[in-house]
C-alpha positions as CSV (number, residue, x, y, z in Angstrom):
1,X,15.9,103.8,188.0
2,X,19.4,103.4,189.2
3,X,22.0,103.9,186.5
4,X,24.4,101.5,188.1
5,X,22.0,98.6,188.0
6,X,19.5,99.5,185.3
7,X,20.3,97.8,182.0
8,X,18.1,97.5,178.9
9,X,18.6,94.9,176.1
10,X,18.1,95.8,172.5
11,X,14.7,94.3,172.5
12,X,13.6,96.2,175.6
13,X,14.7,99.4,174.0
14,X,12.9,98.4,170.8
15,X,9.8,97.8,172.9
16,X,10.2,101.1,174.8
17,X,10.5,103.2,171.7
18,X,7.9,101.3,169.7
19,X,5.5,101.9,172.7
20,X,6.5,105.6,172.7
21,X,5.7,105.9,169.0
22,X,2.2,104.4,169.3
23,X,0.3,107.4,170.3
24,X,-2.7,109.5,169.4
25,X,-0.4,112.4,168.5
26,X,1.3,110.4,165.8
27,X,-1.9,109.2,164.3
28,X,-3.4,112.7,164.4
29,X,-0.2,114.2,162.8
30,X,-0.2,111.5,160.1
31,X,-3.8,112.6,159.3
32,X,-2.6,116.1,158.4
33,X,-0.8,114.6,155.4
34,X,-4.1,113.4,153.7
35,X,-4.1,116.2,151.1
36,X,-1.0,114.6,149.5
37,X,-2.9,111.4,148.8
38,X,-1.7,108.0,150.1
39,X,1.3,107.4,147.9
40,X,3.0,110.8,148.2
41,X,2.0,111.0,151.8
42,X,3.7,107.6,152.5
43,X,6.8,108.8,150.7
44,X,7.0,111.9,153.0
45,X,6.4,109.7,156.1
46,X,9.2,107.2,155.3
47,X,11.7,109.8,154.1
48,X,11.0,112.2,157.0
49,X,11.2,109.4,159.6
50,X,14.5,108.1,158.1
51,X,16.0,111.6,158.3
52,X,14.7,112.4,161.7
53,X,15.4,108.9,163.0
54,X,19.1,109.1,162.0
55,X,19.6,112.4,163.7
56,X,17.7,111.1,166.8
57,X,19.9,108.0,167.1
58,X,23.0,110.2,166.9
59,X,21.8,111.8,170.1
60,X,21.3,108.3,171.4
61,X,24.9,107.5,170.6
62,X,26.1,110.2,173.1
63,X,24.0,108.6,175.9
64,X,25.2,105.0,175.0
65,X,28.9,106.1,175.0
66,X,29.0,108.6,177.9
67,X,26.2,107.1,180.1
68,X,25.0,110.7,180.6
69,X,21.4,111.8,180.5
70,X,20.4,114.0,177.6
71,X,20.4,117.4,179.4
72,X,23.6,116.7,181.3
73,X,25.3,115.9,178.1
74,X,24.7,119.5,176.9
75,X,27.4,120.5,179.4
76,X,29.9,119.2,176.8
77,X,29.2,122.2,174.5
78,X,27.5,124.8,176.7
79,X,28.9,124.3,180.2
80,X,27.2,123.7,183.5
81,X,25.1,126.9,183.5
82,X,24.1,126.5,179.9
83,X,22.8,123.0,180.7
84,X,20.7,124.5,183.5
85,X,19.0,126.8,181.0
86,X,18.2,124.0,178.7
87,X,17.1,121.8,181.6
88,X,14.6,124.5,182.5
89,X,13.2,124.5,179.0
90,X,13.0,120.8,178.9
91,X,11.3,120.4,182.3
92,X,8.7,123.0,181.2
93,X,8.0,121.3,177.9
94,X,7.9,117.8,179.4
95,X,5.5,118.7,182.2
96,X,3.4,120.5,179.6
97,X,3.4,117.6,177.2
98,X,2.5,115.2,180.1
99,X,-0.5,117.4,180.7
100,X,-1.4,117.7,177.0
101,X,-1.2,113.9,176.5
102,X,-3.3,113.2,179.7
103,X,-6.1,115.5,178.7
104,X,-6.0,114.5,175.0
105,X,-6.1,110.9,176.0
106,X,-8.9,111.6,178.5
107,X,-11.0,113.4,175.8
108,X,-10.4,110.6,173.3
109,X,-11.3,107.9,175.8
110,X,-14.4,109.9,176.9
111,X,-15.7,110.1,173.3
112,X,-15.3,106.3,172.9
113,X,-16.7,105.7,176.4
114,X,-19.9,107.6,175.5
115,X,-20.5,105.4,172.6
116,X,-19.5,102.2,174.3
117,X,-20.9,102.6,177.8
118,X,-22.9,105.8,177.8
119,X,-20.4,107.2,180.3
120,X,-19.5,110.9,179.8
121,X,-16.9,112.3,182.2
122,X,-13.5,113.6,180.8
123,X,-12.2,114.1,184.3
124,X,-12.6,110.5,185.3
125,X,-10.8,109.3,182.2
126,X,-8.0,111.8,182.7
127,X,-7.6,110.7,186.3
128,X,-7.4,107.1,185.2
129,X,-4.7,107.8,182.6
130,X,-2.8,109.9,185.1
131,X,-2.9,107.3,187.8
132,X,-1.8,104.6,185.4
133,X,1.2,106.7,184.4
134,X,2.1,107.3,188.1
135,X,1.8,103.5,188.8
136,X,4.1,102.9,185.8
137,X,6.7,105.2,187.4
138,X,6.4,103.6,190.9
139,X,7.0,100.1,189.5
140,X,10.7,100.8,189.3
141,X,13.2,99.4,186.9
142,X,12.3,95.7,187.0
143,X,8.6,96.2,187.0
144,X,8.8,98.8,184.3
145,X,10.9,96.6,182.0
146,X,8.4,93.6,182.3
147,X,5.2,95.6,182.1
148,X,6.3,97.8,179.3
149,X,7.1,94.7,177.1
150,X,3.7,93.3,177.9
151,X,2.0,96.6,177.1
152,X,3.8,96.9,173.8
153,X,2.9,93.4,172.8
154,X,-0.7,94.2,173.4
155,X,-0.4,97.5,171.6
156,X,1.2,95.7,168.7
157,X,-1.7,93.2,168.5
158,X,-4.2,96.0,168.6
159,X,-2.2,97.9,166.0
160,X,-2.3,94.9,163.6
161,X,-6.1,94.8,164.1
162,X,-6.2,98.6,163.3
163,X,-4.1,98.0,160.2
164,X,-6.4,95.2,159.0
165,X,-9.5,97.4,159.4
166,X,-7.9,100.5,157.9
167,X,-6.1,99.0,154.9
168,X,-9.0,96.8,153.7
169,X,-10.5,99.9,152.3
170,X,-9.0,99.9,148.8
171,X,-10.2,103.4,148.1
172,X,-7.6,104.7,150.5
173,X,-4.7,103.7,148.1
174,X,-6.3,105.3,145.1
175,X,-6.5,108.8,146.6
176,X,-4.7,111.5,144.6
177,X,-2.6,114.5,145.6
178,X,-5.0,117.5,146.0
179,X,-2.2,120.0,145.8
180,X,-3.4,121.7,149.0
181,X,-0.1,120.7,150.9
182,X,3.5,121.0,149.8
183,X,5.8,118.0,150.0
184,X,8.1,120.1,152.1
185,X,5.4,120.8,154.7
186,X,4.6,117.1,154.9
187,X,8.3,116.2,155.2
188,X,8.7,118.7,158.1
189,X,5.7,117.1,159.9
190,X,7.4,113.7,159.5
191,X,10.9,114.9,160.5
192,X,9.8,116.9,163.6
193,X,8.2,114.0,165.4
194,X,11.4,111.8,165.9
195,X,13.4,115.0,166.5
196,X,11.0,116.0,169.3
197,X,12.5,113.0,171.3
198,X,16.1,114.3,171.0
199,X,16.0,115.9,174.5
200,X,15.0,112.5,175.9
201,X,16.7,109.6,174.0
202,X,20.0,109.6,175.8
203,X,18.1,109.2,179.1
204,X,17.4,105.7,177.9
205,X,20.2,104.6,175.6
206,X,22.6,105.2,178.5
207,X,21.1,102.0,180.0
208,X,22.0,99.9,176.9
209,X,23.5,96.5,177.8
210,X,25.3,96.6,174.4
211,X,25.7,99.8,172.5
212,X,25.1,98.5,169.0
213,X,21.9,96.4,169.7
214,X,20.6,99.2,172.1
215,X,20.9,101.8,169.4
216,X,19.5,99.6,166.6
217,X,16.6,98.6,168.8
218,X,15.9,102.2,169.7
219,X,16.1,103.3,166.0
220,X,13.9,100.5,164.5
221,X,11.5,100.6,167.4
222,X,10.7,104.3,166.9
223,X,11.0,104.3,163.1
224,X,8.6,101.4,162.6
225,X,6.2,102.4,165.3
226,X,6.0,106.1,164.3
227,X,5.9,105.4,160.5
228,X,3.1,102.9,161.1
229,X,1.1,105.4,163.2
230,X,1.5,108.2,160.7
231,X,0.5,105.8,157.9
232,X,-2.6,104.7,159.8
233,X,-3.5,108.3,160.5
234,X,-3.0,109.2,156.8
235,X,-5.2,106.3,155.7
236,X,-8.0,106.9,158.2
237,X,-8.1,110.6,157.5
238,X,-8.4,109.9,153.8
239,X,-11.2,107.4,154.5
240,X,-13.2,109.2,157.2
241,X,-12.6,112.8,155.8
242,X,-11.9,114.0,159.3
243,X,-8.8,114.8,161.3
244,X,-10.1,114.0,164.7
245,X,-8.6,110.8,166.0
246,X,-11.7,109.6,167.8
247,X,-13.9,110.3,164.8
248,X,-11.4,108.4,162.7
249,X,-11.6,105.4,165.0
250,X,-15.4,105.6,165.3
251,X,-15.7,105.7,161.6
252,X,-13.8,102.4,161.4
253,X,-16.1,100.8,164.1
254,X,-13.2,99.9,166.3
255,X,-15.1,100.3,169.6
256,X,-13.5,98.6,172.6
257,X,-10.2,98.0,170.7
258,X,-9.9,101.7,170.1
259,X,-10.4,102.5,173.8
260,X,-7.6,100.0,174.7
261,X,-5.3,101.7,172.1
262,X,-6.1,105.1,173.5
263,X,-5.4,104.1,177.1
264,X,-2.3,102.0,176.6
265,X,-0.6,104.2,174.0
266,X,-1.2,107.4,176.1
267,X,0.4,105.7,179.2
268,X,3.5,104.2,177.4
269,X,4.2,107.5,175.6
270,X,3.5,109.9,178.5
271,X,5.5,107.9,181.0
272,X,8.7,108.8,179.0
273,X,7.8,112.5,179.3
274,X,7.3,112.4,183.1
275,X,10.3,110.2,183.7
276,X,12.6,112.4,181.6
277,X,11.3,115.5,183.3
278,X,12.6,113.9,186.5
279,X,15.9,113.0,185.0
280,X,16.3,116.5,183.6
281,X,15.5,118.0,187.0
282,X,18.4,116.0,188.5
283,X,20.8,117.8,186.2
284,X,20.3,120.9,188.4
285,X,19.4,119.2,191.7
286,X,21.3,115.9,191.6
287,X,20.6,114.7,195.2
288,X,17.0,113.7,194.7
289,X,15.8,110.2,193.6
290,X,14.9,109.8,189.9
291,X,11.8,107.9,190.6
292,X,10.6,110.3,193.3
293,X,11.1,113.4,191.1
294,X,9.6,111.6,188.1
295,X,6.5,110.8,190.2
296,X,6.2,114.4,191.3
297,X,6.6,115.6,187.7
298,X,3.8,113.2,186.6
299,X,1.6,114.4,189.4
300,X,2.2,118.1,188.4
301,X,1.3,117.2,184.8
302,X,-1.9,115.5,185.9
303,X,-2.9,118.5,188.0
304,X,-2.2,120.9,185.1
305,X,-4.3,118.6,182.8
306,X,-7.2,118.9,185.1
307,X,-7.2,122.6,186.0
308,X,-5.5,124.4,183.1
309,X,-6.8,125.6,179.7
310,X,-4.3,123.3,178.0
311,X,-5.1,124.4,174.4
312,X,-3.6,127.9,175.2
313,X,-0.4,126.1,176.4
314,X,0.3,124.1,173.3
315,X,1.6,127.0,171.1
316,X,4.0,127.8,174.0
317,X,5.1,124.2,174.1
318,X,5.8,124.2,170.3
319,X,7.8,127.4,170.8
320,X,9.9,125.9,173.5
321,X,10.4,122.8,171.3
322,X,12.0,124.9,168.6
323,X,15.0,125.6,170.9
324,X,16.2,122.0,170.7
325,X,17.0,121.6,167.0
326,X,19.8,124.2,167.1
327,X,20.9,123.0,170.5
328,X,21.5,119.4,169.3
329,X,23.0,120.6,166.1
330,X,25.8,122.2,168.2
331,X,26.2,119.3,170.6
332,X,26.3,116.7,167.8
333,X,28.9,118.8,165.9
334,X,31.0,119.2,169.0
335,X,30.8,115.5,169.8
336,X,31.2,113.9,166.3
337,X,33.2,116.5,164.3
338,X,35.5,118.0,167.0
339,X,35.5,114.8,169.1
340,X,34.7,116.7,172.3
341,X,33.3,113.7,174.2
342,X,33.8,114.6,177.8
343,X,32.4,117.3,180.2
344,X,34.9,120.0,181.2
345,X,34.2,120.4,184.9
346,X,35.8,123.9,184.8
347,X,33.5,125.2,182.1
348,X,30.6,127.1,183.6
349,X,29.2,128.7,180.4
350,X,30.2,128.7,176.8
351,X,28.9,132.1,175.7
352,X,30.0,131.6,172.1
353,X,28.0,128.4,171.7
354,X,25.0,130.1,173.3
355,X,25.1,132.9,170.8
356,X,25.3,130.4,167.9
357,X,22.3,128.6,169.4
358,X,20.3,131.8,169.6
359,X,21.1,132.5,165.9
360,X,19.9,128.9,165.2
361,X,16.5,129.5,166.9
362,X,16.1,132.7,164.8
363,X,17.0,130.8,161.6
364,X,14.3,128.1,162.4
365,X,11.5,130.7,162.2
366,X,13.0,132.1,159.0
367,X,13.1,128.7,157.4
368,X,9.5,128.1,158.4
369,X,8.3,131.0,156.2
370,X,10.3,129.7,153.1
371,X,8.3,126.4,153.0
372,X,11.3,124.5,151.6
373,X,11.1,121.0,150.1
374,X,13.1,119.6,153.0
375,X,11.1,121.5,155.7
376,X,12.5,123.8,158.3
377,X,14.1,121.6,161.0
378,X,16.7,119.9,158.9
379,X,18.0,123.1,157.3
380,X,18.1,124.8,160.7
381,X,20.2,122.0,162.1
382,X,22.5,122.0,159.1
383,X,22.9,125.8,159.1
384,X,23.5,126.0,162.8
385,X,26.1,123.1,162.7
386,X,27.9,124.8,159.8
387,X,28.0,128.1,161.6
388,X,29.3,126.5,164.7
389,X,32.0,124.5,162.9
390,X,33.2,127.7,161.0
391,X,33.3,129.9,164.1
392,X,34.5,127.3,166.6
393,X,38.1,128.5,166.6
394,X,37.1,132.1,167.0
395,X,34.6,131.6,169.9
396,X,36.6,129.0,171.9
397,X,37.7,131.7,174.4
398,X,34.2,133.1,174.9
399,X,33.7,131.2,178.0
400,X,33.2,131.5,181.8
401,X,35.3,129.2,183.9
402,X,35.4,128.3,187.5
403,X,38.0,130.2,189.4
């Protein structure tokens, strides 16, 4: 995708982020909130997505204004070498999540395939999903824009069908809070999903034809899609008494429609992981083609999905993901509070900002143990931002510059 010619309308960005939000991961995570009951669970979902979505779109503002990819924009606060470090983290997590999504989608499709066709082969389904993702990448900018809108329209129709089947069960709405989950834990699960896209969103909002409509399209596309997926997951988990996505769908007798949802949603979501892994790679090695590198990243993810014990990798991926909340707390503070909106080409590394970031990562794990009403991610970002603002003047000389 060539930055000079690629432009996305507000509707196209709405479709892109709505498609990203419709995924098994979102349905599955929404199912975790079942102990709260439907009403309290819905409150946590909407409030968490509102908070997380607002922070997410602030990251999108940087991309829309500067036309910089997400990881390159971290040079504003951390310098060139600092951005290389975060690019490494991001490539690792994005390739990893590409693999996780492919194998998760393959397993879900296989369970549905066994009941529908008597066909039992996880490898075949994983290969099919991986090949579709690679084809999505090879389509290029024009093919991607058109096909993604078509896919999202189909997903929306399938989602409406899913909603009709799920919400016709009136017993779902009458479920009470069991007291087995705190509201803070549920809120954290709702906030963390939109924030997990912070290292990616500027990769796409930089292509906005018009900043205001592009940002609004991105916000509402993800907010509506993800909130809906969480709510469906919550309702189906209450109804089926099971957290497994395929068991949920089988319990609702969705059959072929469930298979279509699994395949399309996995492709539209995982494409963004593979593509952004390629964009992030170019922050360190800028001479390559975005599409070529994205294709290679998707291929690596597919190979890992097939050969690696991916369950052991997921905890590592969550650990890597924890580095981005304090990272963007610093970047957003620098950009919006101190109005530092441009990259200083002479700045190699801001050691002071890196130290504040490391403290922020430590605070994240401390906040997790406290089980606060507002979760762990939001207080981590607020504390890190406050610490950075307070110490900014004192650490401004803790830098390495080009000689």
